[in-house]
C-alpha positions, 0 to 999 in steps of 0.5 A: 334694473330692479323693482326698487330702481324703477320705483326710485325713479318714480319717487324722484320724478314725482319729487321734482314735479312737487318741487316745481308745483310749489314753486308755482304756487309761491307767491313771490317765486324766486326762480323764472317760470321756464324753471318752474315748467322744466321741473314739472315736465321733467319730473312728470317725465321721469315718473312716467319712464320709472312706471314704464320700467316697472311694468316691464316695457323697458327691459331692453335696456342694459343693466349696469355692470353687464357687458 
């Protein structure tokens, strides 16, 4: 994967975490607490994987379309 794909993964993870944080800060949240925690932890995990990929530590992953 190239750097823009990893950067997109980081941005997606931070967006998910931000949505979770926004629901956490909402006074009358419409979603349950476990959904908020899933968004927060999942988003931060995806962002961490994206940063690790940008550093080149996930170079062993097969590329899309490569056989």
